[in-house]
C-alpha positions in Angstrom: 66.5 161.0 111.7 64.2 158.2 111.1 63.7 159.1 107.4 67.4 159.1 106.8 67.5 155.4 108.2 64.7 154.3 106.4 66.3 155.9 103.2 69.6 154.4 103.9 68.3 150.8 104.4 66.2 151.4 101.2 69.3 152.3 99.2 71.4 149.4 100.9 68.5 146.8 100.1 68.0 147.9 96.4 71.9 147.6 95.9 72.0 144.0 97.5 69.1 143.0 95.1 71.0 144.1 91.9 74.0 142.2 92.9 72.9 138.9 91.9 74.9 137.3 89.0 72.5 135.2 87.1 69.5 135.5 84.9 68.1 131.9 84.9 65.2 130.5 83.0 63.8 127.4 84.5 61.6 124.9 82.6 60.0 121.8 84.2 58.9 118.5 82.5 56.9 116.1 84.7 54.9 114.1 82.2 56.4 110.9 83.6 55.0 111.7 87.1 51.3 110.6 88.5 48.9 113.7 88.3 49.1 114.2 92.1 53.0 114.5 92.0 52.3 117.2 89.2 50.1 119.2 91.4 52.7 119.1 94.2 55.1 120.4 92.1 53.1 123.2 90.3 55.2 126.2 91.7 58.5 124.3 91.6 59.9 126.1 88.5 59.2 129.5 89.6 60.7 128.9 92.9 63.9 127.5 91.7 63.9 130.4 89.3 63.5 132.7 92.0 66.3 131.2 94.2 68.8 131.2 91.2 68.1 134.8 90.3 67.9 136.2 93.7 70.8 134.4 95.5 74.3 136.0 95.4 76.8 133.1 95.0 80.1 135.1 95.1 81.4 137.4 97.5 82.4 139.7 95.1 80.7 142.8 93.6 79.5 141.6 90.4 79.6 144.2 87.5 78.0 143.9 84.0 75.3 142.1 82.5 73.7 139.0 84.4 74.8 135.8 83.1 72.0 134.1 80.9 71.6 130.7 81.8 68.7 128.0 82.0 67.9 124.7 83.8 65.8 122.2 82.0 64.7 119.7 84.7 62.9 116.5 83.6 61.2 114.6 86.4 61.7 110.8 85.9 60.3 109.4 89.0 58.4 110.2 92.3 59.0 107.5 95.0 56.8 109.2 97.3 54.8 112.6 97.6 58.0 114.4 98.6 60.7 112.3 96.9 61.8 113.0 93.4 64.5 111.9 90.7 65.0 114.2 87.8 67.4 114.8 85.0 68.8 118.2 84.7 70.3 120.0 81.6 72.2 123.1 82.7 73.0 125.7 80.1 74.6 128.9 79.7 75.5 131.7 77.1 77.5 134.9 76.9 77.0 137.9 74.7 79.0 138.0 71.6 81.2 141.2 71.6 79.2 144.1 69.7 76.5 142.0 68.7 72.9 141.0 70.0 73.5 137.4 69.6 74.4 135.0 72.4 77.1 132.2 72.1 76.7 129.1 73.9 79.3 128.6 76.8 78.2 125.5 78.9 76.0 122.5 78.4 75.9 119.9 81.1 73.5 117.1 81.4 73.2 115.5 85.1 71.1 112.3 84.6 70.4 111.5 88.1 69.3 114.4 90.8 67.6 113.1 93.6 65.9 115.3 96.3 63.0 115.7 98.7 60.7 118.7 98.0 57.6 119.7 99.7 55.3 122.3 98.0 56.0 125.7 99.3 59.3 124.5 100.9 61.4 127.7 101.5 64.9 127.4 99.6 67.8 129.1 101.4 71.6 129.0 100.6 73.7 127.9 103.4 77.3 126.8 102.8 77.6 125.1 106.2 75.0 122.4 105.5 74.3 120.1 102.6 70.8 120.2 101.1 70.1 118.1 98.1 68.1 120.9 96.2 70.2 124.1 97.2 73.5 122.6 97.4 72.6 121.3 93.8 71.7 124.8 92.5 74.5 126.4 94.4 77.3 123.9 92.7 75.9 124.7 89.2 75.6 128.2 89.7 79.2 128.5 90.7 80.2 126.3 87.4 78.3 128.8 85.4 79.9 132.0 86.9 83.2 130.3 86.9 83.0 129.6 83.2 81.8 133.0 82.5 84.7 134.6 84.4 87.1 132.5 82.4 85.8 134.0 79.1 86.6 137.4 80.0 
């Protein structure tokens, strides 16, 4: 009986992991920041990328290939060890029918993203509470998904 429960939970968990919609690449440029802030942001790109790729942004089952997208984050200011301002360029592409090529879908330049971030801070999606990081990411994830849905 216990083996059946463990098997059921394993199958359920593997299904939910494959349901995410995005294949997001995140690059970060923090050349304008002091060295100590750069060290505090050493894992920022990978944490944002994990959040974007592991979070399910819609309540619908997502079928087909994940949507290719990218976030290019350019840090412009650090007013303290946890307060940052950045410029973000959001892009997405979709496959060209019967081809290996990708066609650009969306390019947005958001010039003024301000947020607080502490190294190792967990990122959780919560639609009920505004969070300067995850609410920003959720907004653009939904824009990307919406544009992709419109093209089919």
